[in-house]
N, C-alpha and C positions, 0 to 999 in steps of 0.2 A: 371758214375754210379749214380743213383738217390736213396736217402735214405729217407724213410718215417717212422715216429714213431707215434704210436697211441696206445690207450687202445683197446684191441680186443673186438669185439662184440660177438653175439651169435654163429657165425661160429667158432670162435676160442675157445669159451667155450667148445664146443663139443670135443676139442682135449685135454682138461685138464686131462683126464684119461690116456693119453699116456705119461704124464710127469713122470720122474723118480727122486728120490731124488738126489740132486747135492751137496749140502753143508751141513756139519755137524754143530752142534751148534757153534755159533761164539766163537772165542777164548777169554779166560779170562786172563787179565794181571797176571804176576807172582809177580809184586810188588804191593804196596798199591792202586795205581791208575795210569791211563795214560790219558793225555790230547789228545783229538782227533781233535777238531775243535774250532775255534774262529770266531764268526760273528763280524768282526772288525767295519764295517760300517753298522749299523742297519738302517733300514727304519724307518722314523718318519713323515709320510705325515701329513701336517697341516690340511688337510680337514678331515682326519680320527681321528687325535690325537692332537686337539687344546690344547695348553699349555704343551704339553709333549716335552721331549728332547731326543736326540739320546742316551745320557748316561744312560737313564732309560730303554732302550730297547735292549741293547747289550746282547749277550748270549755266553756261553761257553759249549761245550760238552766234557764230560770225561767218562772214564770207570773204575768202581771200580774193585779191584783186588780180591784175594781169601778170604778176610775177610770183613764182614760188617764194616761200618764206621759211627760213630754218627756225626751229623751235627756240634755239638759243639766241635768236635775234628778236624775240618777243618779250616785252615787259608789260605786266598788268598792274594797274593802280586801282585796287579795290576801294569801294566806299568805306568798308571796314576791313581791318586785318592787313597783313603784309604779304606781298608777292614772294612766293618761295621757289619759283622756277618750275620748269616741266620735268617729269620723270618718264622715261621710256625704257622698260626693263622687261624681264621675264614676268614680274608681277603684273605689269600693265597688259602684257600679252595674255595672261591668264584672265584678267578682268574683262578684256575685250572679247575673249572666247566665251566666257560665261554670259555676258550680255548678248552676243550673237545667238547663243543657244536659246534665248528667251523670245526671239523675234519670230512671230508667226506670219508676218507679211513677207515681201520679197526684198526687204531692206538689208543693208550690210553696214557694219562699223569696221573701219580700217584705221590702224595707226599710221602716222605719216611715215613712209619709207625712208630709212636713213635719217630720220629726224627732220625731214624737209616736207612742208605742206605744199601740194601742188597749186599751180595758179588756178583760180576759179573754184577752188574746193569749198565745199560746205563743211564747217568745222564745228565740233562740239567740245567745249572745254569744261571738264569735270574738275571741281575744286579740291579733290583729294584722292590719292590712291587708296585711302582708307574708306572709300565710298561703300555703301550698302547696295549691292547690285539688285536687290529685290525691292528697293524703295520706290523708284520712279520707273514706270513701265516703258520698255521699248518694243512691246509685243506688236504694236501696229505700224512699225517703221516700214515704209515702202520706198525708201530713198537710200542713197549711199552717202554716209557721213564720215569724215575723218575725225576720229576721237583722240583727245589729248587729256593728260592728267597732270594737275598741279602736284608738286611733291607734298607728301603728307606732313602735317605739323600744325595746320590750322583747324582747330575743332569748333571754335566759335564761328558765327555767321560772317559772310563776306558782304552782305547787303543789309537791308533793314526792312522788316516786315511792317504791316499796316500799323497806323497809330489811331485808329478810329474807336478803340475801346472794345470791351467784351460783349456789348450788346449788338446785335444785328440791326442795322439801320439802312433805310433806303437811299440815303445820300451821305457823302463823306462828312465827318465831323471833326477829324483830327487836326485840321489846319495844315497848310502847305508845308511839306517836309521833303526837300529834294536830296537825292543821292546820285552820285556820279561814278560811272565806270569808264576808265580810259585804257585802251589797248594800243601799245606803241610798237612799231617796227624800228628798232634802235639805229640800224645802219643807215636808214634814209630819213630818220627823225619824222616819220610819218605815223600818224595816230588817228584813232576814231573815238569820239566821246559820246556816251549815251547817259542821259539824265532822266530819272523818273521821280514822281511824286508819291511818297509812301501812302498818303491818304487817298490816292486814286486806286490803290490795289483792290481787286475784286475778291470776295469770298466764294465759296463753292456754290452759293445761291445766286451769284451775279449781282449781289448787293455789297454792303460794306460792313466792317467790323466783325466781331464774333471771336470765339476762342481759337486756340492754335490749330486744332484739327479742322475747324470750319474754314480755314484760310490756306490750308495746304493746296499748292499748285498755283498760287497767285504769281502771274508773270507780267512782264512789260515787254511789248513789241516795239521795234524801231524801224521806221521807213527809211529808204534810201533810193536814189542818190539825192544830194542836196541836204538842206537842213533837216535832221531827223524829226519826224512826228511820232510821238509816243502814244501808244494805245495799250489798253489793259485787258487781259483775258485770265480765265481760270479753267484749265483743262484737267483739274484734278491731279492724281498721281501719275502724270505722264511726263516722260523726258521732253525737253523743249524742241522737238521737231514738229514739223507741220503734218498732222495726220490728214489722210485723205478724207474729207468731209464735204457734204453737199447740202444746200438748202434751196428752197424755191418759194416764190411768192407771186401773187397776182397784184400787179401795181394799179391797174385801173380796167375799166370795161366791164361788160356783162355779157353772159352767154344767152340771156333771154331772147327769143325770136331771132335765132341765127346771129347773135351779137359777137363781138370781138373782145378778147381779154389780152391785156399786155402782161407777159410773164417775165420774171427775172430770176435766173439762177445764180448761185454763188458757190464757190469751191474754195478749199484750203488744201495745201499739200501739193505734191508734184503731180499735176493733172496732165494727161495726154490728149484725151478726147472728152467731149461732152455730147449728149444726145437727148432731145425731147421726144416723147412718143406717148401714145394713148389716144383715146377718143375716136370719133369717126370724122372729125373735121380736119383742118389743115394748120400746120405750123409754117410761119413765113420763113424761118431759118432754123431747122431742127438741130443744126450742129453748132449753134451759138449760145452764149449765156443769155442774151436777150432775145426774145422772140414774141410774136403775137399768135394767138390761137383763135381761129374762126370756127364756131360750132358747126357740126355736120348734121345731117338728117337723122342720124341715129342717136345723137346726144340728147337723152330725155332723163329727167331726174338728176341723179348724181353722175357726174362725168369724172373719170379717174385719169389724170395726166401725170406722167412720170418724167422726172429729170434725173439723168444718170451721168456720172463722170468715172473714167477709168484712168489709172495710173500705170506705173511700170509693171505692176503685178498682173494687169490685164482684167481682173475681176472688177466689174463696176460697183460703185456705191450709188444707190438710188434714193430718191425721196418722192413721195406721192402727194399731189394736190388733189383733194376731193372737193371742185368748183361746181355746188348745185347750179343747175341751169338758171341763171338769173342772179339777182342780188337779194339775199334774205334780209329782213329787217334788222337794223343794227340797234338793238335795244340797250337802253341804259337806265338805271334807277338812281335817283338822287334823293338825298335827305339825310337827316341825323340818325346814324345807326348805333349810337351809343348814348341814348338819352338817360336822364336820372330817373331813378324809381319814384313813382308818384306822379310823373308827367306823362305826356303823349308826344308822338312824333308823326311827321307827315312824309310819306314816301311818294315820289312822282316818277312815272315811266315816261320815256320819250323815244323817238325813233320809228314810230309807226302811227297809223291813224286810228286803230282800234286795238283794244287790249283785253286780256282775260287774266285776272289774278288768281292765285291759289286760294284766295279767300272767297271767290265767287264774284268779286266786284269787277265791273267793266269800265270804270272811269279811269282816267290817267292818274289820279291822285287818290290815295287811301290814307286813312288815319290808323295808327298802330298804338296799342296800349300794353301789349305783352311781348316778351322776348320770344324769338323764333326766326325761322327761315321764311322769307317772303319772295315768291317768284311771280313773274308775269310772262305771258307769251303773246306773240303777235304773228299774223300770217299776211302774206300777199301772194300774187300769182307765182312767185318764184320760190316760196318755201315758208317755213315757220322758224321763229327764233325765240329763245327763252332766256331771260336774265333773272338772277336772284341775288339777294343780299341777306345777311344775318343781322338781326337787330337784337342787341343785348342791353337791357336796362341795367344801369350800374348804380352802385351805392357809393357812399364815401369810401375813401381808400383803406385798404387793409395792407399794411406794409410789413416787410421783413428787413431786419438789420443784421448784417453779418460782419465779422471781423474779430479782432483781438483787443481785449480791454486792458491789456498790460502795456506799460511804457517800455518798449524794447527797440530802440529808444523812444519811438512814439507809438501811439495806439491808432489803428486805422479801422475805419468802418465804411461799409457800403450799404445804402438803403435802396430798396426797390419796392414797387407797387403803386406808385403815384405818379402824377405828371410833373410836379415841381416840389422843391424842398427849401426850407429856410431853417438853418442851424442857429443855435443861441450865440454862436460866434459871428454870425453874419454871413456865413458861406451859404451858397445856393447850389452847391455841387452834390451829386449823389455819392461821391467818394470824398471823405474828409479824413484828416489826421490831427491828433492832438498831442501836445508835448508836455502837458501838465495834468496831474490827477484831478478828479472832480467829477461833477455831474453835468452832462451836456444834453440839451434837448433839440428835437428836430420837429418841425411842423410840416407834414406832408399833405399836399393838396391835389385834388383832381376836380373835374368839372362838376362833381356832385358833393363836395365838401372837403373837410380837412380833418387830420388827426394829429395828436402830439404824442411822441414817445421820448423816453429818457435813456441815455446810456451812461454807465459808470465807467470811469477810467481809473485804474488802479496803478500804484507803483509797481516797478519790476518785482516779480515774485522770488527773485534769487539774488543773493549777495555772495561775494567771493572773499574769503579771509583765510589766511593760514599763517602758521608760525614755523620757523626753521630752528633746529636744535643748535646750530651754530652758524654765524655769518662770516667767519674767517678761520682759516687754518692752513696747514701745510698739505701738499699733495703726497699721497692720495688722501682726499678729505671726504669722509662719509658724513652725510647730512640727512637727518630725519625731518620730513615735512609733515606737520600735523595740520590736516584740513579742518578748518572751523567754519566752512561756508554753511549758509542757511538757505533753504532746508537741507538736511543731511541727505535727502533723497535726490538732490540735484546731481546730474552727471558731471564728471570732472575730466579735465584734460590738462596735463602738465607739459611744459616745455622748459627744459633745463638750461637752455642757452647755449648748448654745444651741438644742436642738431638732434639730440635724443629727446624723446617724449614718452609719456606714460598716461594711462587711464586709471591707474590705481587711486584709491581714495586718499591714503596718506602714505606716499612712497618714501622709501629710503634710497638715496642715490649717492654714488661715490664719483667725485670729481677727480679724474686721474692726472690731469695736467694743470700747472699753475695758470692763473688768469682771472679775469673778472667775469662772472656769469650772471645774466639777468634771468631769474626764474620767473616764469608766468604761469599762473593758475587761471583757467577759464572754467566757470561753473555755468551750466546751462539747464533751463527748465522751462517747459511750455513755450518754446520758441524764443526765450530770452536768454542772453549771455551776460555774465558779470565777470570781471577780471581783477586779479590782484598780482603784484609783483614784489620781488625783493632781490637784493644783490648779494651774491656769495663771492667772496675774495679768497682764492686759493693761492697760497704762497709756495715758492719753490723750497723743497726740503734740503736742508744742509746734510749732505752725506759724505761719508769718507770714501774709500776706494771702493768702486763698484765691482761686485763679483758674485760668484755662485759656487757652492761646493756641494757635491753629492757624496753621501757616505757610501762605503763599499760593502757594508754588512748590516743587517738588523735581524732581530729574533722576535717575530710576532707570536709569542707563546703565552701571553696573558700574564707574565710575571710582574708587569708594571715597569720593566726596564727595557729600553730600546724596543718597544713593541710596534712602532711604526717607522717607516722610512720618511725622514723629515729632511727637507733641503735647507741649507744655510745660505741665506741671501743677504746682500747689502745693496741698496739702491737699485734693486731689480723691480720694474714696473709691470711686466707681464712674462708669462712663460708658457710653454707647451711641451710636456714630457710624455713620451710613449714607451711602454715597457713590454718586452717580448720574451717568450720562452726560447729554448734552444733550437725549437723547430721553426722559429720566426712568426709564431702566432701572437697576435696582440692580446696581452693579458690585462693591462691596466693603463690609465691615462690621468695625468695631472695637468690641469688647465689654468691654474692660477697661483699666484704667490701664496705661500703658507698652506697649501693643500698637501696632505700626506697620503701615503699608501700603507694599507693595513695588512697586506699580504693576501688579499682576495682578488678574484677575477672581476671583470666588468659585471658578471652575473651574480657576484656575491659569494662565490665558492672559494674556500681556502686552497691556496696553491701549495705544492709539496716543496720540501727543501731542495735547494739546488741554486744554480747560477742563472741569473736573468740579465738581459741586455736592455740598454736604454738609449734613446736619442732625445736630446733636449735643445730647444731653442728658446733663448730668453733675450729680453730687451731691458736695457738699463735706463735710468733717468737721464744719462748722457746721450741717449739715442743710439748707442752702439748695440750690436746683436752679439750674443754669447752662445754659440753653438757647442754642445758637448755630446760625446758618446762614451759609453763605458759599460761595465758590468756591475751587478750587485749580487752578493751572496746572501741567501735567505736561510736562516737557521731556526729550527723549532725547538 
């Protein structure tokens, strides 16, 4: 049976008037709220959302009960991360408008008016106002949802993605790992709890495991009322609303000789009407999900039956069943399709009385000695069916080993290309780690043999060592740190213990305040880090009376006498002095103690003789500020 799903065109629109109401208004919870869906693994494509994180794009859908709920009356307990409350502002209004502009259906997103969610409302909770509006599509929304936003601040995930490993597998392998979401209405102490199992999350293929992009869209659905039953879906990069989708199948029966087939339609999303149509026969109930079809006199060969559903937008979504008249043979081929080179394998066809292989054989069983695709066909009065398998003769395993051989602090390796593995440590895992240098072997085995490979684990390629020119002194204390890390090509990062850092190789740093400072050097290379520390003790300087004096004249004429303007300070830790000409233009600036002015502008040009004005702000070791204003006479 062939199934085709599509949005109906003009021909199907002409049938819209034949639709009859199918569903009453959706059920409203009897308790305060019910959780319906969690988008556990949100999409966050880097090309559309640079700088965004998955944790800012996750979403939860829930349904409000018979009474409205104020946003400030709701508390959420995430499986991971903390609840930060709701935000409703001009920012969220802009986000909502942006999302609404992407909707191509007839749906609408609305923020709760006055911060109150109406009774019976369908609600979408977005985990951050820092969401990327292009990450998870709202294009096919055909329903009205109230949208809410958690206050920004959580960038890490609120849930936990699958634990089935990077390989795509047909069944879960991660082991049970439960995660629980609780939404509570505080004023009535009413809450709803939704628990899902990480290992059951589906990837985009409908199976399990795989890399991050192969699992985008993994979602958990929860039934209500009563004890919730969780199910798992993956609709890809789609926001967690129910899109209007249809499917149809033939449950039983045959249309041969005017026979009867039992048909079943299924829908998701907000459906208003359904309709069966097509063929020359009769449907027992064309406006119901379940119906029977009796073949008509014109049903010869392939009969096309169509199942359609329409939502609030009016345009039906349809799927076609193409039910040859009768039941075609259900062919199957059994046998070993991965034999070892040098042997043979037997393929056996079943499901019919007579067969024709692509090798020309007409028996149910054939012997195979070469790799290739083998197909068989069979016919009866209702049609022809074909089945095929690919046979691949295999050799002993050829494996690949990836990972890092350095102890940083452990060396990790992943081996692939065989069915089972045995490491010299006794481990049988494809992923191993070692915490000591040396040679380690692995025996990789498949049905056709085994192979042994050796990996070398080496010590960390980087060491961190440095010397300080002094370990103690009075403030301000200048210290030169000499980097002796190996190799010299390693990247370095210094932390001076006072919140200041540097990436210079051998920096000189001045500690301005008394105290004890732990200086940390981190050397990095090939993914490995090494650290070294030392302690610098800065003592309080014994000073006399704190003060500052500005000379009122100097002569920058190059005679070696009074050529620069030099400030006389005692106990001053910092200063900022700006110098202006008589028109108020900034001429020069002194920004540290012991800095002098040589009578030149900021651009390096000599200024003429005359009177100049200054403003000065200084801070002493006693913490007091010393503001000064005055004039300076420059003579040449």
